[in-house]
C-alpha positions in Angstrom: 51.9 -76.0 -29.8 52.4 -76.3 -26.1 54.5 -73.9 -23.9 55.4 -75.5 -20.6 56.7 -73.8 -17.4 59.4 -75.6 -15.3 58.1 -77.1 -12.2 60.3 -74.8 -10.0 58.0 -71.9 -11.1 54.8 -73.7 -10.3 54.6 -72.6 -6.6 55.3 -69.0 -7.5 52.6 -69.2 -10.2 50.0 -70.7 -7.8 50.4 -67.8 -5.3 50.5 -65.1 -8.0 48.0 -66.6 -10.4 46.5 -63.5 -12.1 49.9 -61.9 -12.7 51.8 -65.1 -13.6 49.3 -66.4 -16.0 49.0 -63.0 -17.7 52.8 -63.0 -18.1 52.7 -66.6 -19.5 50.2 -65.5 -22.2 52.4 -62.5 -23.0 55.7 -64.4 -23.2 54.3 -67.2 -25.4 52.4 -64.9 -27.8 55.3 -62.4 -28.2 57.6 -65.3 -28.8 55.5 -66.8 -31.6 54.7 -63.5 -33.3 58.3 -62.3 -33.2 60.0 -65.5 -34.5 57.3 -66.0 -37.2 58.0 -62.4 -38.3 61.7 -63.1 -38.8 62.4 -63.6 -42.5 64.9 -66.4 -41.6 62.0 -68.5 -40.3 58.7 -67.4 -41.9 58.6 -63.7 -42.4 54.8 -63.3 -41.9 52.1 -62.0 -39.5 50.5 -65.1 -37.9 47.5 -65.6 -35.7 47.5 -67.4 -32.3 44.6 -68.9 -30.2 46.0 -69.7 -26.8 44.2 -71.7 -24.0 45.6 -71.9 -20.4 45.7 -75.2 -18.6 47.0 -75.6 -15.1 46.9 -79.3 -14.5 48.7 -82.5 -15.2 47.0 -85.9 -15.5 47.4 -86.6 -11.8 45.8 -83.1 -11.0 49.0 -81.6 -9.7 49.7 -77.9 -10.5 51.3 -77.7 -13.9 50.7 -74.4 -15.8 51.1 -74.5 -19.6 49.6 -73.0 -22.7 48.0 -74.8 -25.6 48.2 -72.8 -28.8 46.5 -73.3 -32.1 48.4 -71.5 -34.9 47.7 -71.5 -38.7 50.6 -72.9 -40.7 51.4 -69.6 -42.3 50.5 -65.9 -42.2 50.0 -62.7 -44.2 52.9 -60.9 -45.7 53.6 -57.6 -44.0 52.4 -55.6 -47.0 49.2 -57.8 -47.1 50.0 -58.7 -50.7 50.0 -62.5 -50.3 49.8 -65.5 -48.0 53.1 -67.0 -46.8 53.0 -70.8 -46.1 55.5 -72.8 -44.1 58.5 -73.8 -46.1 58.5 -77.5 -45.2 55.5 -79.8 -44.8 54.9 -80.7 -41.2 57.3 -78.0 -39.9 56.3 -74.6 -38.6 59.0 -72.9 -36.5 62.1 -74.3 -34.8 61.2 -75.4 -31.3 64.7 -74.8 -29.9 64.6 -71.1 -30.9 61.0 -70.8 -29.6 61.9 -72.4 -26.2 64.9 -70.1 -25.6 63.1 -66.9 -26.5 60.1 -68.0 -24.4 62.4 -68.7 -21.5 64.1 -65.3 -21.8 60.9 -63.4 -22.1 59.1 -65.0 -19.2 62.1 -64.7 -16.9 62.6 -61.0 -17.9 58.9 -60.3 -17.1 59.2 -62.0 -13.7 62.3 -60.0 -12.9 60.6 -56.8 -13.8 57.5 -57.7 -11.7 59.8 -58.5 -8.7 61.5 -55.1 -9.1 58.1 -53.4 -9.0 57.0 -55.3 -6.0 54.2 -57.1 -7.8 55.0 -60.6 -6.7 53.8 -62.2 -3.4 55.9 -64.7 -1.4 53.6 -66.2 1.3 54.3 -69.2 3.4 57.1 -71.5 2.1 57.9 -68.9 -0.6 59.1 -66.4 1.9 62.7 -67.5 1.4 62.5 -66.4 -2.2 61.5 -62.9 -1.3 65.2 -61.7 -0.9 66.8 -60.4 -4.1 69.7 -62.9 -3.8 67.4 -66.0 -3.6 65.0 -64.8 -6.3 67.7 -64.0 -8.8 69.5 -67.2 -8.0 66.3 -69.1 -8.9 66.0 -67.2 -12.2 69.6 -67.8 -13.0 69.3 -71.5 -12.5 66.2 -71.6 -14.7 68.0 -69.6 -17.4 70.6 -72.4 -17.6 67.9 -75.1 -18.2 66.3 -76.0 -21.5 62.6 -75.3 -21.5 60.0 -77.4 -23.3 58.0 -76.1 -26.3 56.1 -78.8 -28.1 54.9 -78.5 -31.7 53.1 -80.8 -34.1 50.6 -80.7 -37.0 47.0 -81.6 -36.3 45.8 -85.2 -37.0 43.1 -84.1 -39.4 41.9 -81.1 -41.5 40.2 -77.9 -40.4 36.9 -79.6 -39.5 38.7 -82.0 -37.2 40.6 -79.1 -35.5 37.4 -77.1 -34.9 35.6 -80.1 -33.4 38.6 -81.0 -31.2 39.0 -77.4 -30.1 35.3 -77.0 -29.2 35.7 -80.0 -26.8 39.1 -78.9 -25.5 38.8 -75.2 -24.6 36.4 -75.5 -21.8 37.7 -78.6 -20.1 38.2 -78.7 -16.3 41.0 -80.5 -14.5 39.3 -83.9 -14.8 36.3 -85.2 -16.7 33.6 -87.4 -15.3 34.7 -90.2 -17.7 38.0 -90.5 -15.8 36.4 -91.0 -12.4 36.2 -94.7 -11.5 34.9 -94.9 -7.9 34.4 -93.4 -4.5 34.7 -95.9 -1.7 35.5 -95.4 2.0 36.6 -91.8 1.4 38.9 -92.8 -1.4 38.6 -91.4 -5.0 39.9 -93.6 -7.8 40.5 -92.2 -11.3 42.3 -93.0 -14.5 45.4 -91.1 -15.4 48.1 -91.2 -18.1 51.8 -91.3 -16.9 53.7 -89.3 -19.4 57.1 -90.2 -17.8 56.5 -93.9 -18.6 55.3 -93.9 -22.2 51.9 -92.4 -21.5 50.9 -95.6 -19.8 47.3 -95.6 -18.5 46.7 -96.6 -14.9 44.5 -95.9 -11.9 45.3 -93.6 -9.1 43.7 -93.6 -5.6 43.6 -90.4 -3.5 42.0 -89.5 -0.2 38.8 -87.5 -1.0 40.1 -84.4 0.8 43.4 -84.6 -1.2 41.5 -85.1 -4.4 39.3 -82.0 -3.8 42.5 -80.0 -2.8 44.2 -80.9 -6.1 41.0 -80.1 -8.0 40.7 -76.7 -6.4 44.2 -75.8 -7.4 42.9 -75.2 -10.9 40.1 -72.7 -10.1 41.2 -69.5 -11.8 40.8 -66.0 -10.3 37.4 -64.5 -10.8 37.0 -63.0 -14.2 40.3 -64.3 -15.6 40.2 -64.9 -19.3 41.8 -68.3 -20.1 41.3 -68.2 -23.9 43.0 -65.4 -25.7 43.7 -64.4 -29.3 46.7 -62.7 -30.8 48.1 -61.5 -34.1 45.7 -62.0 -37.0 43.2 -63.5 -34.6 43.2 -60.6 -32.2 39.7 -59.1 -31.7 40.7 -55.6 -33.0 41.6 -56.8 -36.5 40.3 -60.3 -36.8 37.5 -59.6 -39.3 39.7 -57.8 -41.8 42.6 -60.2 -41.4 40.5 -63.3 -41.9 38.8 -61.8 -45.0 42.2 -60.9 -46.5 43.6 -64.4 -45.7 40.6 -66.1 -47.3 41.1 -63.9 -50.4 44.7 -64.9 -50.8 44.0 -68.5 -50.1 41.0 -68.5 -52.4 38.9 -69.9 -49.6 35.3 -69.1 -48.7 34.0 -68.6 -45.2 32.8 -71.9 -43.7 29.3 -72.1 -42.3 29.9 -73.7 -38.9 26.3 -75.0 -38.9 27.3 -77.6 -41.5 29.6 -79.2 -38.9 26.8 -79.6 -36.3 24.9 -82.8 -35.7 21.1 -82.8 -36.3 20.5 -82.6 -32.5 22.7 -79.6 -32.2 21.0 -77.9 -35.2 17.5 -78.5 -33.7 18.7 -77.0 -30.4 19.9 -73.9 -32.2 16.6 -73.5 -34.1 14.3 -74.0 -31.0 12.0 -71.0 -30.6 10.5 -69.7 -27.3 7.3 -71.6 -26.5 5.7 -68.5 -25.0 6.4 -65.6 -27.4 7.2 -67.8 -30.5 10.0 -65.4 -31.5 13.7 -65.3 -30.9 15.8 -68.3 -30.0 15.3 -70.3 -26.8 18.6 -71.0 -25.1 18.4 -73.9 -22.7 20.2 -73.2 -19.4 19.3 -76.4 -17.4 16.9 -79.3 -17.2 14.8 -80.9 -14.4 15.3 -78.2 -11.8 14.4 -79.5 -8.3 10.9 -78.5 -7.5 11.4 -78.3 -3.7 10.3 -75.5 -1.4 12.9 -72.8 -0.7 12.7 -71.7 2.9 13.7 -68.2 3.8 13.9 -67.3 7.4 14.0 -63.7 8.7 13.7 -62.7 12.3 11.3 -62.4 14.0 9.0 -63.7 11.2 9.4 -66.8 9.1 8.4 -67.0 5.4 8.1 -70.1 3.2 8.3 -69.7 -0.6 7.3 -72.5 -2.8 9.5 -72.4 -6.0 7.0 -74.6 -7.9 
């Protein structure tokens, strides 16, 4: 599932990243947990794994959440597992989008009332109560986008996909095509024209500027777990879920390639105990020069 923020809120999000992204996680997770708990829809306690992304294919600022949600949940008395009522359908996206819209706008309104939002530069005109509440009112009258679809494969496919997806940065090396005369050329997918793939060329400075828009605040956690998957109750909830589903815990090592398995099993060449975790290869063996007045010291890192 994907929870998308309207582009009118993107400038406010960019200048209030830590607060806005936290509210985004809160609004999306509360929406999912509340609607899934409603007996009219599912009537169960579900789990949510949410990953924050802030970019579009052309590297512009586009905050949104990708959520991985089991197709069902535990009954509130923990007596059984409740599956979705229809194959390929989880929760109504129209209901999700409207509750998500209401929650995020309410959180922003409360933050404004408490003086927690900043309005630097071009955002200064939004600092007045009239302008700010006018923006929220206009956004409340729009339909917001929540996207939902089943995964293409089974659990193994989802886990492998997730492992590649969670720690992506704004652009991968595979999309970079060239750097010539101060111009960066890269591939992108135009979602407004049928996901047509084409090449985009940007001035190198503009390319770096767009890339740096997606550097998160120091220490900000961009992968979060809620409901059954929350850290405080995950172990017990997963054990109970497996019991009701008559499933056994999966050994994740069985999904690794032989190269990955050998990397996990590599022992330290010095002490021969424990596990060696490789941090980097082929470190440059060049002298590091440290200069301190009035003396000069040279340290050879090799």
